[in-house]
Backbone and ligand atoms as CSV (ligand in chain L), in Angstrom:
chain,resi,resn,atom,element,x,y,z
A,1,MET,N,N,-19.119,8.099,17.899
A,1,MET,CA,C,-17.943,8.569,18.656
A,1,MET,C,C,-16.693,8.549,17.772
A,2,SER,N,N,-15.845,9.520,17.946
A,2,SER,CA,C,-14.670,9.577,17.067
A,2,SER,C,C,-13.644,8.511,17.476
A,3,LYS,N,N,-13.013,7.934,16.474
A,3,LYS,CA,C,-12.090,6.818,16.701
A,3,LYS,C,C,-10.653,7.315,16.682
A,4,ARG,N,N,-9.888,6.966,17.731
A,4,ARG,CA,C,-8.514,7.467,17.877
A,4,ARG,C,C,-7.505,6.338,17.620
A,5,ILE,N,N,-6.555,6.624,16.751
A,5,ILE,CA,C,-5.539,5.648,16.358
A,5,ILE,C,C,-4.189,6.107,16.888
A,6,ILE,N,N,-3.401,5.171,17.431
A,6,ILE,CA,C,-2.037,5.532,17.858
A,6,ILE,C,C,-1.030,4.645,17.131
A,7,THR,N,N,0.111,5.219,16.778
A,7,THR,CA,C,1.206,4.435,16.210
A,7,THR,C,C,2.524,4.996,16.710
A,8,PHE,N,N,3.584,4.194,16.563
A,8,PHE,CA,C,4.900,4.581,17.086
A,8,PHE,C,C,5.980,4.326,16.045
A,9,GLY,N,N,7.047,5.112,16.103
A,9,GLY,CA,C,8.170,4.835,15.217
A,9,GLY,C,C,9.260,5.877,15.355
A,10,THR,N,N,10.404,5.600,14.747
A,10,THR,CA,C,11.517,6.546,14.767
A,10,THR,C,C,11.368,7.565,13.639
A,11,PHE,N,N,10.936,7.057,12.466
A,11,PHE,CA,C,10.728,7.903,11.277
A,11,PHE,C,C,11.974,8.721,10.941
A,12,ASP,N,N,13.141,8.043,10.997
A,12,ASP,CA,C,14.395,8.716,10.647
A,12,ASP,C,C,14.588,8.647,9.130
A,13,VAL,N,N,15.151,9.677,8.542
A,13,VAL,CA,C,15.325,9.773,7.082
A,13,VAL,C,C,13.976,9.419,6.424
A,14,PHE,N,N,13.029,10.281,6.649
A,14,PHE,CA,C,11.622,10.057,6.268
A,14,PHE,C,C,11.486,9.597,4.807
A,15,HIS,N,N,10.725,8.526,4.587
A,15,HIS,CA,C,10.601,7.969,3.222
A,15,HIS,C,C,9.171,7.489,2.950
A,16,ILE,N,N,8.954,6.981,1.741
A,16,ILE,CA,C,7.607,6.607,1.287
A,16,ILE,C,C,6.969,5.508,2.165
A,17,GLY,N,N,7.789,4.606,2.725
A,17,GLY,CA,C,7.256,3.566,3.621
A,17,GLY,C,C,6.597,4.198,4.843
A,18,HIS,N,N,7.201,5.277,5.333
A,18,HIS,CA,C,6.631,6.000,6.479
A,18,HIS,C,C,5.320,6.673,6.096
A,19,VAL,N,N,5.302,7.303,4.915
A,19,VAL,CA,C,4.063,7.953,4.448
A,19,VAL,C,C,2.954,6.904,4.353
A,20,ASN,N,N,3.278,5.758,3.732
A,20,ASN,CA,C,2.247,4.726,3.527
A,20,ASN,C,C,1.668,4.222,4.846
A,21,ILE,N,N,2.529,3.939,5.818
A,21,ILE,CA,C,2.004,3.390,7.082
A,21,ILE,C,C,1.148,4.443,7.797
A,22,LEU,N,N,1.588,5.698,7.779
A,22,LEU,CA,C,0.819,6.735,8.477
A,22,LEU,C,C,-0.522,6.978,7.781
A,23,GLU,N,N,-0.517,6.904,6.464
A,23,GLU,CA,C,-1.760,7.068,5.703
A,23,GLU,C,C,-2.731,5.922,6.019
A,24,ARG,N,N,-2.182,4.698,6.074
A,24,ARG,CA,C,-3.028,3.536,6.396
A,24,ARG,C,C,-3.562,3.626,7.820
A,25,CYS,N,N,-2.710,4.045,8.746
A,25,CYS,CA,C,-3.143,4.191,10.144
A,25,CYS,C,C,-4.290,5.209,10.208
A,26,ALA,N,N,-4.117,6.346,9.528
A,26,ALA,CA,C,-5.130,7.408,9.564
A,26,ALA,C,C,-6.455,6.921,8.991
A,27,SER,N,N,-6.388,6.014,8.008
A,27,SER,CA,C,-7.617,5.541,7.357
A,27,SER,C,C,-8.474,4.690,8.293
A,28,LEU,N,N,-7.911,4.270,9.420
A,28,LEU,CA,C,-8.665,3.423,10.368
A,28,LEU,C,C,-9.624,4.217,11.240
A,29,GLY,N,N,-9.443,5.551,11.304
A,29,GLY,CA,C,-10.285,6.314,12.228
A,29,GLY,C,C,-10.299,7.794,11.930
A,30,ASP,N,N,-10.496,8.589,12.996
A,30,ASP,CA,C,-10.673,10.042,12.822
A,30,ASP,C,C,-9.453,10.844,13.258
A,31,THR,N,N,-8.750,10.349,14.272
A,31,THR,CA,C,-7.621,11.097,14.821
A,31,THR,C,C,-6.402,10.189,14.866
A,32,LEU,N,N,-5.290,10.658,14.271
A,32,LEU,CA,C,-4.053,9.864,14.306
A,32,LEU,C,C,-3.033,10.516,15.238
A,33,ILE,N,N,-2.591,9.731,16.223
A,33,ILE,CA,C,-1.611,10.185,17.211
A,33,ILE,C,C,-0.325,9.394,16.954
A,34,VAL,N,N,0.803,10.107,16.852
A,34,VAL,CA,C,2.060,9.426,16.524
A,34,VAL,C,C,3.095,9.645,17.632
A,35,GLY,N,N,3.628,8.555,18.160
A,35,GLY,CA,C,4.718,8.609,19.131
A,35,GLY,C,C,6.037,8.469,18.392
A,36,VAL,N,N,6.856,9.519,18.434
A,36,VAL,CA,C,8.142,9.516,17.739
A,36,VAL,C,C,9.242,9.179,18.754
A,37,SER,N,N,10.045,8.168,18.449
A,37,SER,CA,C,11.112,7.751,19.381
A,37,SER,C,C,12.074,8.887,19.669
A,38,SER,N,N,12.422,9.074,20.937
A,38,SER,CA,C,13.430,10.078,21.294
A,38,SER,C,C,14.785,9.627,20.738
A,39,ASP,N,N,15.724,10.560,20.640
A,39,ASP,CA,C,17.071,10.208,20.164
A,39,ASP,C,C,17.677,9.126,21.058
A,40,GLN,N,N,17.453,9.271,22.354
A,40,GLN,CA,C,18.010,8.322,23.318
A,40,GLN,C,C,17.405,6.924,23.134
A,41,LEU,N,N,16.075,6.890,22.930
A,41,LEU,CA,C,15.401,5.598,22.729
A,41,LEU,C,C,15.907,4.954,21.439
A,42,ASN,N,N,16.085,5.766,20.386
A,42,ASN,CA,C,16.604,5.225,19.129
A,42,ASN,C,C,17.987,4.620,19.341
A,43,PHE,N,N,18.817,5.323,20.119
A,43,PHE,CA,C,20.173,4.811,20.366
A,43,PHE,C,C,20.104,3.472,21.096
A,44,SER,N,N,19.203,3.380,22.062
A,44,SER,CA,C,19.126,2.131,22.830
A,44,SER,C,C,18.573,0.983,21.981
A,45,LYS,N,N,17.724,1.298,20.973
A,45,LYS,CA,C,17.156,0.245,20.115
A,45,LYS,C,C,18.143,-0.188,19.043
A,46,LYS,N,N,18.854,0.798,18.436
A,46,LYS,CA,C,19.622,0.516,17.214
A,46,LYS,C,C,21.125,0.689,17.366
A,47,ASN,N,N,21.531,1.136,18.560
A,47,ASN,CA,C,22.944,1.305,18.838
A,47,ASN,C,C,23.629,2.331,17.916
A,48,ARG,N,N,22.850,3.256,17.398
A,48,ARG,CA,C,23.426,4.380,16.655
A,48,ARG,C,C,22.489,5.577,16.817
A,49,ASN,N,N,23.047,6.773,16.645
A,49,ASN,CA,C,22.201,7.964,16.702
A,49,ASN,C,C,21.406,8.081,15.412
A,50,PRO,N,N,20.172,8.600,15.473
A,50,PRO,CA,C,19.448,8.822,14.229
A,50,PRO,C,C,20.161,9.891,13.397
A,51,ILE,N,N,19.909,9.893,12.089
A,51,ILE,CA,C,20.495,10.916,11.214
A,51,ILE,C,C,19.822,12.263,11.503
A,52,TYR,N,N,18.486,12.239,11.624
A,52,TYR,CA,C,17.736,13.460,11.956
A,52,TYR,C,C,17.446,13.447,13.458
A,53,ASP,N,N,17.670,14.575,14.137
A,53,ASP,CA,C,17.400,14.586,15.582
A,53,ASP,C,C,15.888,14.603,15.857
A,54,GLN,N,N,15.532,14.382,17.109
A,54,GLN,CA,C,14.109,14.178,17.431
A,54,GLN,C,C,13.259,15.411,17.122
A,55,GLU,N,N,13.849,16.586,17.290
A,55,GLU,CA,C,13.107,17.815,17.013
A,55,GLU,C,C,12.713,17.871,15.530
A,56,SER,N,N,13.650,17.521,14.660
A,56,SER,CA,C,13.369,17.522,13.212
A,56,SER,C,C,12.374,16.420,12.874
A,57,ARG,N,N,12.544,15.224,13.457
A,57,ARG,CA,C,11.637,14.111,13.144
A,57,ARG,C,C,10.212,14.436,13.593
A,58,VAL,N,N,10.086,15.066,14.769
A,58,VAL,CA,C,8.758,15.476,15.258
A,58,VAL,C,C,8.146,16.506,14.308
A,59,LYS,N,N,8.962,17.461,13.871
A,59,LYS,CA,C,8.457,18.527,12.999
A,59,LYS,C,C,7.978,17.970,11.651
A,60,ILE,N,N,8.715,17.016,11.117
A,60,ILE,CA,C,8.315,16.389,9.847
A,60,ILE,C,C,6.962,15.684,10.028
A,61,ILE,N,N,6.826,14.909,11.083
A,61,ILE,CA,C,5.579,14.147,11.299
A,61,ILE,C,C,4.402,15.110,11.537
A,62,GLN,N,N,4.665,16.176,12.303
A,62,GLN,CA,C,3.602,17.167,12.571
A,62,GLN,C,C,3.103,17.841,11.304
A,63,SER,N,N,3.959,17.911,10.293
A,63,SER,CA,C,3.594,18.641,9.075
A,63,SER,C,C,2.698,17.834,8.141
A,64,LEU,N,N,2.474,16.553,8.454
A,64,LEU,CA,C,1.682,15.704,7.550
A,64,LEU,C,C,0.188,15.935,7.754
A,65,LYS,N,N,-0.549,15.987,6.644
A,65,LYS,CA,C,-1.968,16.355,6.754
A,65,LYS,C,C,-2.804,15.276,7.439
A,66,PHE,N,N,-2.347,14.007,7.415
A,66,PHE,CA,C,-3.161,12.979,8.064
A,66,PHE,C,C,-2.729,12.684,9.499
A,67,VAL,N,N,-1.818,13.494,10.049
A,67,VAL,CA,C,-1.398,13.325,11.449
A,67,VAL,C,C,-2.003,14.454,12.299
A,68,ASP,N,N,-2.590,14.081,13.440
A,68,ASP,CA,C,-3.258,15.090,14.283
A,68,ASP,C,C,-2.468,15.463,15.533
A,69,GLU,N,N,-1.861,14.465,16.187
A,69,GLU,CA,C,-1.128,14.752,17.431
A,69,GLU,C,C,0.195,13.997,17.400
A,70,VAL,N,N,1.261,14.653,17.902
A,70,VAL,CA,C,2.581,14.017,17.924
A,70,VAL,C,C,3.179,14.186,19.322
A,71,PHE,N,N,3.811,13.122,19.809
A,71,PHE,CA,C,4.526,13.232,21.088
A,71,PHE,C,C,5.829,12.440,20.985
A,72,VAL,N,N,6.741,12.680,21.912
A,72,VAL,CA,C,8.010,11.953,21.912
A,72,VAL,C,C,7.869,10.712,22.786
A,73,GLU,N,N,8.188,9.546,22.191
A,73,GLU,CA,C,8.169,8.284,22.945
A,73,GLU,C,C,9.527,8.116,23.627
A,74,HIS,N,N,9.512,8.101,24.964
A,74,HIS,CA,C,10.774,8.024,25.695
A,74,HIS,C,C,11.150,6.605,26.083
A,75,SER,N,N,10.152,5.720,26.169
A,75,SER,CA,C,10.453,4.363,26.631
A,75,SER,C,C,9.514,3.353,26.000
A,76,LEU,N,N,10.087,2.237,25.515
A,76,LEU,CA,C,9.271,1.168,24.924
A,76,LEU,C,C,8.364,0.530,25.976
A,77,GLU,N,N,8.789,0.638,27.228
A,77,GLU,CA,C,8.047,0.004,28.331
A,77,GLU,C,C,6.771,0.762,28.686
A,78,LYS,N,N,6.614,1.960,28.122
A,78,LYS,CA,C,5.477,2.803,28.535
A,78,LYS,C,C,4.308,2.760,27.555
A,79,LYS,N,N,4.329,1.774,26.631
A,79,LYS,CA,C,3.280,1.727,25.594
A,79,LYS,C,C,1.881,1.760,26.186
A,80,ARG,N,N,1.667,0.935,27.229
A,80,ARG,CA,C,0.337,0.864,27.835
A,80,ARG,C,C,-0.095,2.239,28.362
A,81,GLU,N,N,0.859,2.926,29.027
A,81,GLU,CA,C,0.549,4.267,29.567
A,81,GLU,C,C,0.197,5.248,28.449
A,82,TYR,N,N,0.970,5.187,27.351
A,82,TYR,CA,C,0.710,6.096,26.229
A,82,TYR,C,C,-0.677,5.813,25.628
A,83,ILE,N,N,-0.987,4.535,25.443
A,83,ILE,CA,C,-2.285,4.169,24.840
A,83,ILE,C,C,-3.426,4.705,25.717
A,84,GLU,N,N,-3.261,4.544,27.036
A,84,GLU,CA,C,-4.304,5.002,27.962
A,84,GLU,C,C,-4.368,6.529,28.015
A,85,PHE,N,N,-3.195,7.171,28.086
A,85,PHE,CA,C,-3.144,8.627,28.197
A,85,PHE,C,C,-3.808,9.291,26.986
A,86,PHE,N,N,-3.515,8.764,25.798
A,86,PHE,CA,C,-4.067,9.370,24.573
A,86,PHE,C,C,-5.438,8.793,24.199
A,87,LYS,N,N,-5.978,7.926,25.048
A,87,LYS,CA,C,-7.311,7.333,24.858
A,87,LYS,C,C,-7.458,6.725,23.453
A,88,ALA,N,N,-6.440,5.931,23.079
A,88,ALA,CA,C,-6.452,5.330,21.737
A,88,ALA,C,C,-7.401,4.133,21.694
A,89,ASP,N,N,-8.163,4.045,20.599
A,89,ASP,CA,C,-9.040,2.893,20.380
A,89,ASP,C,C,-8.307,1.800,19.613
A,90,VAL,N,N,-7.320,2.217,18.825
A,90,VAL,CA,C,-6.576,1.262,17.982
A,90,VAL,C,C,-5.085,1.564,18.069
A,91,LEU,N,N,-4.267,0.505,18.208
A,91,LEU,CA,C,-2.815,0.624,18.056
A,91,LEU,C,C,-2.468,-0.015,16.718
A,92,ALA,N,N,-1.837,0.722,15.812
A,92,ALA,CA,C,-1.506,0.185,14.492
A,92,ALA,C,C,-0.006,0.310,14.247
A,93,MET,N,N,0.604,-0.763,13.707
A,93,MET,CA,C,2.050,-0.786,13.436
A,93,MET,C,C,2.314,-1.560,12.163
A,94,GLY,N,N,3.514,-1.419,11.614
A,94,GLY,CA,C,3.935,-2.244,10.485
A,94,GLY,C,C,4.151,-3.679,10.945
A,95,ASP,N,N,4.086,-4.620,9.989
A,95,ASP,CA,C,4.093,-6.033,10.407
A,95,ASP,C,C,5.479,-6.577,10.760
A,96,ASP,N,N,6.510,-5.699,10.730
A,96,ASP,CA,C,7.782,-6.137,11.332
A,96,ASP,C,C,7.608,-6.259,12.853
A,97,TRP,N,N,6.528,-5.702,13.371
A,97,TRP,CA,C,6.214,-5.781,14.804
A,97,TRP,C,C,5.093,-6.780,15.080
A,98,LYS,N,N,4.740,-7.591,14.081
A,98,LYS,CA,C,3.583,-8.504,14.203
A,98,LYS,C,C,3.665,-9.359,15.473
A,99,GLY,N,N,2.606,-9.341,16.248
A,99,GLY,CA,C,2.534,-10.147,17.464
A,99,GLY,C,C,3.126,-9.467,18.688
A,100,LYS,N,N,4.024,-8.498,18.463
A,100,LYS,CA,C,4.781,-7.897,19.582
A,100,LYS,C,C,3.904,-7.047,20.509
A,101,PHE,N,N,2.781,-6.574,19.973
A,101,PHE,CA,C,1.953,-5.678,20.790
A,101,PHE,C,C,0.575,-6.264,21.096
A,102,ASP,N,N,0.442,-7.587,20.873
A,102,ASP,CA,C,-0.858,-8.235,21.094
A,102,ASP,C,C,-1.327,-8.132,22.550
A,103,GLU,N,N,-0.371,-7.973,23.459
A,103,GLU,CA,C,-0.729,-7.880,24.892
A,103,GLU,C,C,-1.638,-6.673,25.197
A,104,PHE,N,N,-1.675,-5.704,24.274
A,104,PHE,CA,C,-2.492,-4.512,24.540
A,104,PHE,C,C,-3.924,-4.660,24.037
A,105,ASN,N,N,-4.270,-5.839,23.502
A,105,ASN,CA,C,-5.636,-5.980,22.964
A,105,ASN,C,C,-6.700,-6.084,24.057
A,106,ASP,N,N,-6.275,-5.976,25.313
A,106,ASP,CA,C,-7.277,-5.865,26.390
A,106,ASP,C,C,-7.764,-4.415,26.551
A,107,ILE,N,N,-6.985,-3.442,26.020
A,107,ILE,CA,C,-7.407,-2.033,26.148
A,107,ILE,C,C,-7.667,-1.349,24.806
A,108,CYS,N,N,-7.220,-1.975,23.707
A,108,CYS,CA,C,-7.488,-1.394,22.378
A,108,CYS,C,C,-7.383,-2.495,21.322
A,109,GLU,N,N,-7.838,-2.156,20.114
A,109,GLU,CA,C,-7.685,-3.080,18.994
A,109,GLU,C,C,-6.224,-2.967,18.519
A,110,VAL,N,N,-5.605,-4.077,18.137
A,110,VAL,CA,C,-4.215,-4.034,17.665
A,110,VAL,C,C,-4.176,-4.490,16.204
A,111,VAL,N,N,-3.628,-3.618,15.340
A,111,VAL,CA,C,-3.639,-3.873,13.892
A,111,VAL,C,C,-2.202,-3.801,13.358
A,112,TYR,N,N,-1.839,-4.740,12.469
A,112,TYR,CA,C,-0.528,-4.691,11.811
A,112,TYR,C,C,-0.742,-4.562,10.309
A,113,PHE,N,N,-0.029,-3.618,9.691
A,113,PHE,CA,C,-0.112,-3.434,8.242
A,113,PHE,C,C,1.156,-3.987,7.588
A,114,PRO,N,N,1.050,-4.514,6.347
A,114,PRO,CA,C,2.261,-4.964,5.655
A,114,PRO,C,C,3.218,-3.801,5.449
A,115,ARG,N,N,4.501,-4.048,5.643
A,115,ARG,CA,C,5.513,-3.009,5.377
A,115,ARG,C,C,5.581,-2.719,3.890
A,116,THR,N,N,5.935,-1.504,3.543
A,116,THR,CA,C,6.214,-1.191,2.135
A,116,THR,C,C,7.508,-1.904,1.754
A,117,PRO,N,N,7.487,-2.739,0.703
A,117,PRO,CA,C,8.699,-3.494,0.357
A,117,PRO,C,C,9.836,-2.617,-0.169
A,118,SER,N,N,11.046,-3.122,-0.018
A,118,SER,CA,C,12.264,-2.572,-0.658
A,118,SER,C,C,12.652,-1.162,-0.252
A,119,ILE,N,N,12.220,-0.697,0.918
A,119,ILE,CA,C,12.764,0.595,1.374
A,119,ILE,C,C,12.840,0.607,2.896
A,120,SER,N,N,13.973,1.088,3.394
A,120,SER,CA,C,14.119,1.277,4.841
A,120,SER,C,C,15.193,2.328,5.080
A,121,THR,N,N,15.145,2.932,6.262
A,121,THR,CA,C,16.131,3.948,6.629
A,121,THR,C,C,17.536,3.357,6.554
A,122,THR,N,N,17.688,2.132,7.084
A,122,THR,CA,C,19.009,1.489,7.108
A,122,THR,C,C,19.541,1.323,5.688
A,123,GLU,N,N,18.654,0.886,4.774
A,123,GLU,CA,C,19.067,0.698,3.383
A,123,GLU,C,C,19.495,2.023,2.735
A,124,ILE,N,N,18.717,3.087,3.006
A,124,ILE,CA,C,19.050,4.402,2.441
A,124,ILE,C,C,20.432,4.846,2.943
A,125,ILE,N,N,20.688,4.629,4.234
A,125,ILE,CA,C,21.984,5.024,4.805
A,125,ILE,C,C,23.112,4.234,4.129
A,126,GLU,N,N,22.907,2.927,3.949
A,126,GLU,CA,C,23.936,2.077,3.315
A,126,GLU,C,C,24.212,2.527,1.875
A,127,ILE,N,N,23.147,2.761,1.107
A,127,ILE,CA,C,23.298,3.174,-0.293
A,127,ILE,C,C,24.017,4.513,-0.374
A,128,THR,N,N,23.607,5.445,0.508
A,128,THR,CA,C,24.203,6.786,0.492
A,128,THR,C,C,25.704,6.719,0.786
A,129,LYS,N,N,26.086,5.811,1.685
A,129,LYS,CA,C,27.512,5.657,2.047
A,129,LYS,C,C,28.349,5.217,0.849
A,130,GLN,N,N,27.712,4.391,-0.022
A,130,GLN,CA,C,28.453,3.841,-1.176
A,130,GLN,C,C,28.634,4.841,-2.317
A,131,ILE,N,N,27.803,5.904,-2.297
A,131,ILE,CA,C,27.860,6.865,-3.415
A,131,ILE,C,C,29.110,7.749,-3.324
L,1,LIG,N1,N,7.528,0.919,7.944
L,1,LIG,C1,C,6.831,0.387,6.861
L,1,LIG,N2,N,7.499,0.114,5.686
L,1,LIG,C2,C,8.820,0.358,5.579
L,1,LIG,C3,C,9.536,0.901,6.654
L,1,LIG,C4,C,8.858,1.175,7.849
L,1,LIG,O1,O,5.611,0.136,6.933
L,1,LIG,N3,N,9.421,0.047,4.413
L,1,LIG,C5,C,6.797,1.186,9.199
L,1,LIG,C6,C,7.276,0.335,10.376
L,1,LIG,O2,O,6.685,-0.959,10.293
L,1,LIG,C7,C,6.790,1.138,11.552
L,1,LIG,C8,C,6.906,2.589,11.032
L,1,LIG,O3,O,7.033,2.505,9.613
L,1,LIG,O4,O,5.421,0.846,11.840
L,1,LIG,C9,C,8.120,3.297,11.609
L,1,LIG,O5,O,9.259,2.548,11.305
L,1,LIG,P1,P,10.640,2.854,12.060
L,1,LIG,O6,O,10.931,4.292,11.988
L,1,LIG,O7,O,11.660,1.878,11.581
L,1,LIG,O8,O,10.214,2.585,13.553
L,1,LIG,P2,P,10.890,1.609,14.584
L,1,LIG,O9,O,12.301,2.040,14.798
L,1,LIG,O10,O,10.567,0.222,14.183
L,1,LIG,O11,O,10.129,2.025,15.921
L,1,LIG,O12,O,7.718,1.411,19.748
L,1,LIG,C10,C,7.883,0.901,18.478
L,1,LIG,C11,C,9.073,1.439,17.868
L,1,LIG,O13,O,9.343,2.719,18.372
L,1,LIG,C12,C,8.979,1.437,16.352
């Protein structure tokens, strides 16, 4: 049976850390489904608007060869519904979320990958501001 992997993220100012996590997620199974945070959800999480709007972020993620399905994540509270709706066998995230999604291991396997060191959207924004 084909194995379905789901992951979530904002993926703003797309960078190598994002490529690495999505590649690792895809390596766990056959189909990779990615929930991209809506602009509104990003604002509620980070108290700022993303640099790239949700339409652009979705389009970037859709263009990756190891991504199969993309949807907009509207609410952090709906993770269980998303996992069930997309029939995911595995939920995979970077380890900055370690432990945060363990409650879903009754309906799927939960995997955390090490973050790519020394790069983040916030850091890129800070560096760019200084130039
Ligand atoms: N990531 C990574 N290495 C980095 C930066 C990010 O592995 N250097 C991973 C994160 O761990 C996450 C994914 O890339 O799994 C997306 O990161 P963000 O865009 O920062 O996503 P975030 O805002 O944390 O949203 O429902 C969960 C949230 O929506 C996740």
